[in-house]
C-alpha positions as CSV (number, residue, x, y, z in Angstrom):
1,M,-66.2,44.5,-123.2
2,V,-68.0,45.3,-120.0
3,I,-70.0,42.1,-120.2
4,Q,-66.9,40.0,-120.7
5,S,-65.1,41.5,-117.6
6,G,-68.3,40.9,-115.5
7,F,-68.3,37.3,-116.7
8,C,-64.7,36.8,-115.7
9,R,-65.4,38.1,-112.2
10,L,-68.3,35.8,-111.9
11,A,-66.2,32.8,-113.0
12,I,-63.4,33.8,-110.5
13,I,-65.9,34.0,-107.7
14,T,-67.4,30.6,-108.5
15,I,-63.9,29.1,-108.7
16,V,-63.1,30.5,-105.2
17,Q,-66.4,29.4,-103.9
18,K,-65.8,25.9,-105.2
19,R,-62.4,25.7,-103.6
20,I,-63.7,26.9,-100.3
21,L,-66.6,24.4,-100.5
22,S,-64.1,21.6,-101.4
23,A,-61.9,22.5,-98.4
24,L,-64.8,22.5,-96.1
25,L,-66.0,19.1,-97.3
26,I,-62.5,17.7,-96.8
27,V,-62.3,19.1,-93.3
28,L,-65.8,17.6,-92.6
29,V,-64.7,14.1,-93.9
30,L,-61.5,14.3,-91.8
31,L,-63.4,15.3,-88.7
32,N,-65.9,12.4,-89.3
33,T,-63.2,9.8,-89.7
34,M,-60.5,11.0,-87.2
35,G,-62.2,13.7,-85.1
36,Y,-63.7,11.3,-82.5
37,Y,-60.3,9.6,-82.1
38,F,-58.6,13.0,-81.3
39,I,-61.4,14.0,-78.9
40,I,-61.1,10.6,-77.0
41,A,-57.3,10.9,-77.0
42,G,-57.6,14.4,-75.4
43,F,-59.8,12.9,-72.7
44,E,-57.3,10.1,-72.2
45,L,-54.4,12.7,-71.9
46,R,-56.4,14.8,-69.4
47,N,-57.2,11.7,-67.3
48,D,-53.6,10.6,-67.3
49,V,-52.4,14.1,-66.1
50,S,-55.1,14.4,-63.4
51,A,-54.6,10.8,-62.1
52,S,-50.8,11.3,-62.1
53,N,-51.1,14.5,-60.1
54,A,-53.5,12.9,-57.6
55,L,-51.2,9.9,-57.1
56,D,-48.1,12.2,-56.7
57,V,-49.7,13.8,-53.6
58,D,-51.1,10.4,-52.3
59,N,-54.7,11.5,-53.0
60,Y,-56.3,8.0,-53.5
61,D,-58.3,5.5,-51.5
62,V,-55.9,3.1,-49.8
63,S,-58.6,0.5,-49.4
64,S,-59.1,0.2,-53.1
65,T,-55.5,-0.6,-53.9
66,V,-54.2,-3.9,-55.2
67,T,-50.9,-5.3,-54.2
68,L,-49.0,-7.6,-56.5
69,R,-46.0,-9.6,-55.3
70,I,-43.9,-10.9,-58.2
71,P,-40.9,-13.2,-57.4
72,I,-38.0,-12.1,-59.5
73,A,-34.3,-13.1,-58.9
74,L,-32.3,-10.2,-60.4
75,P,-28.5,-10.4,-60.2
76,Y,-26.8,-7.3,-58.9
77,Q,-30.0,-5.7,-57.8
78,Y,-30.0,-4.0,-54.4
79,D,-33.0,-4.1,-52.1
80,N,-35.1,-0.9,-51.6
81,A,-36.1,0.0,-48.1
82,D,-39.0,2.2,-49.2
83,F,-41.5,2.3,-52.0
84,M,-40.7,4.4,-55.1
85,R,-43.4,6.3,-57.1
86,V,-43.8,4.8,-60.6
87,E,-45.9,5.7,-63.6
88,G,-47.7,3.3,-65.8
89,K,-51.0,1.5,-66.5
90,F,-52.0,-1.9,-67.7
91,V,-55.2,-3.9,-68.5
92,H,-55.9,-7.2,-66.9
93,K,-59.0,-9.2,-67.8
94,G,-60.7,-6.1,-69.2
95,E,-60.0,-3.9,-66.1
96,S,-57.6,-0.9,-66.2
97,Y,-55.1,-0.5,-63.5
98,R,-52.7,2.4,-62.8
99,L,-49.4,1.8,-61.0
100,I,-48.8,3.8,-57.9
101,K,-45.5,2.6,-56.3
102,Q,-43.1,-0.3,-56.2
103,K,-40.4,-1.8,-54.1
104,Y,-37.8,-4.6,-54.7
105,A,-36.7,-6.5,-51.7
106,N,-35.7,-10.1,-51.0
107,D,-36.0,-11.3,-54.6
108,T,-39.6,-10.0,-54.7
109,L,-41.0,-7.1,-56.6
110,T,-44.0,-5.5,-54.8
111,V,-46.2,-3.3,-56.9
112,I,-49.1,-1.3,-55.6
113,C,-51.7,-0.3,-58.1
114,I,-55.3,1.0,-58.2
115,K,-58.2,0.3,-60.5
116,D,-58.7,3.2,-63.0
117,E,-62.4,3.3,-63.9
118,A,-62.1,6.6,-65.9
119,D,-59.5,5.0,-68.2
120,Q,-61.7,1.9,-68.6
121,R,-64.6,4.2,-69.7
122,I,-62.3,6.0,-72.1
123,R,-61.1,2.7,-73.6
124,K,-64.7,1.5,-74.0
125,A,-65.6,4.7,-75.8
126,L,-62.6,4.3,-78.1
127,A,-63.6,0.7,-78.8
128,D,-67.2,1.8,-79.6
129,V,-66.0,4.5,-82.0
130,A,-63.7,1.9,-83.7
131,F,-66.6,-0.6,-83.9
132,S,-68.9,2.0,-85.4
133,Y,-66.6,2.1,-88.5
134,V,-66.8,-1.6,-89.0
135,D,-69.3,-2.9,-91.5
136,S,-71.7,-5.0,-89.5
137,T,-73.9,-6.0,-92.4
138,S,-71.7,-8.9,-93.4
139,D,-72.0,-12.2,-91.5
140,T,-70.2,-12.3,-88.2
141,Q,-68.6,-15.7,-88.8
142,G,-65.4,-14.2,-90.2
143,P,-64.1,-12.5,-93.2
144,S,-65.6,-13.5,-96.5
145,E,-63.6,-15.7,-98.9
146,T,-63.2,-12.9,-101.4
147,Q,-61.7,-10.6,-98.8
148,S,-59.2,-13.2,-97.7
149,L,-58.2,-14.0,-101.3
150,F,-57.8,-10.3,-102.0
151,I,-55.5,-9.9,-99.0
152,K,-53.5,-13.0,-99.8
153,E,-52.9,-11.5,-103.3
154,Y,-50.8,-8.7,-101.8
155,L,-49.3,-10.2,-98.7
156,G,-46.5,-12.8,-98.8
157,G,-47.5,-16.2,-97.6
158,V,-44.1,-17.5,-96.6
159,R,-42.3,-16.2,-93.5
160,T,-38.8,-17.0,-92.4
161,L,-38.0,-17.3,-88.7
162,I,-34.6,-16.1,-87.5
163,T,-33.7,-16.6,-83.9
164,V,-31.3,-14.3,-82.1
165,T,-30.2,-15.3,-78.6
166,T,-28.4,-12.9,-76.3
167,G,-28.0,-14.1,-72.7
168,W,-31.4,-15.0,-71.2
169,V,-33.5,-13.3,-73.9
170,M,-34.7,-15.0,-77.0
171,E,-36.2,-12.8,-79.7
172,F,-38.1,-14.0,-82.8
173,R,-37.9,-11.7,-85.8
174,F,-40.1,-12.2,-88.8
175,H,-38.9,-11.2,-92.3
176,P,-41.1,-11.1,-95.3
177,A,-40.3,-13.7,-97.9
178,G,-38.4,-12.5,-101.0
179,Q,-40.6,-11.4,-103.9
180,S,-38.2,-12.1,-106.8
181,H,-38.1,-15.3,-108.8
182,E,-34.4,-15.7,-108.2
183,D,-35.2,-16.5,-104.5
184,I,-37.4,-19.5,-105.4
185,S,-35.5,-20.9,-108.4
186,L,-33.1,-23.8,-108.0
187,P,-29.5,-23.6,-109.1
188,E,-28.7,-25.2,-112.4
189,I,-28.0,-28.9,-112.3
190,P,-24.4,-29.5,-113.6
191,H,-24.3,-32.0,-116.4
192,P,-21.3,-34.1,-117.2
193,P,-19.2,-32.8,-120.1
194,R,-19.9,-34.2,-123.5
195,A,-17.3,-36.6,-124.9
């Protein structure tokens, strides 16, 4: 009886050890696949907060700013006498820019922005991490034919285009094609009645 209870304890300990080892391996796989993304996202958040705080107190080099003048005729829009502080960033030709302030006057939107080199480095690091997960052993000419056939098997090939126009805006909405046979079947042809 003593031997049997000792064996049960040993079996319970090994089950607990297996579960702990399994949980650690799952955490390791998750860190390997998503951990770098979360670290880079943390750097991006820290850069956004520090850049926003610096721009709020006008702590930037005025000589490195870029001024954009965009002609826009907006009805019922009043002119601004002074610049307003704005938040935002955009990428143009591979360069990251951060918005500083804007002003609308005389049918022209004037936007002042500055090049954000830290954001550009973070975006490059994120692209490098994403590229490291791509299989580079296949040819670089494009996806192989078997991959494209496999994808076509599960994605609908026909798309319908519905246009919705409201005022000056025109939106295009894509809806997947129906998957039932009823959608593609023709209605019955009516035959004349028999005499």
